[in-house]
N, C-alpha and C positions, 0 to 999 in steps of 0.2 A: 350444677356443680359437677365438676369433672375430677378425675384422679390423675391428671396429667403430670403433677408434681411428685407422684409416688413412684418408688421402685420397689418391686416385690420379688422375693426369691422364694420359689416354691420347692420345698424339700419334703418329700413323702410320696407314697403310693396310693393314698386313698382317693377314690374318685370324688368324694364330697370335698376334699382339699382342692382338687383340680378344678372342680366346678366353681368354688368360691373364687379361685384365682382367675378363673374365666370371665367371671362377672367383673372384676377389678379391671382386667384387660380390656373388656368391652367399654368400660368407662374412661379409658385412656391411661391406666397405669402400665408402666413398662415391667412386664412379667418375664423372669427368667426361670425356666424349669430345669432343676438339677436331677438328672436322672441317672440311676445306677447302671453299671455296665450290663447287667442282665435284663434291664428294663423295668418298668414299673407295671403295675396291675392293668391299667388301661391298654398299654401297648402290647400285653400278652393276651388280651381278650380275643374272642373268635374274630375271625378275619374274612374279608371279602376281596378277591383278587390280590391277596397278599398284603393288605393293609387293615389295620384295625380301625374300624370306623368309630369306635368310642375314643381311641387315642387321637385320631384326626379331629374329632369334634372338641375334645377337652384341651387340644393345644392350639386352637385358633388364636391368632394375635400375639402368640408367645414365642420367645426365643428359647432354644434347647442347648443345654451343656451337659455332656455325658462324662461321668468320672473316667472312663477309658480314655478320654481325649485330653484331660486336664492334668 
């Protein structure tokens, strides 16, 4: 069973929410992350070489929409 027929809009900045949506994306769902202009908690977490590793992991296989661009 896959989630290829699902479209998910991720709104929120809780890492648990991001992780749940990550699992849906891994199973084939199309996941779009709605991120605020200041960023969410994972994107503000500690960085290595200028990139938040938590943010990079939690946004795998997802599309990103920022309210500063919409």
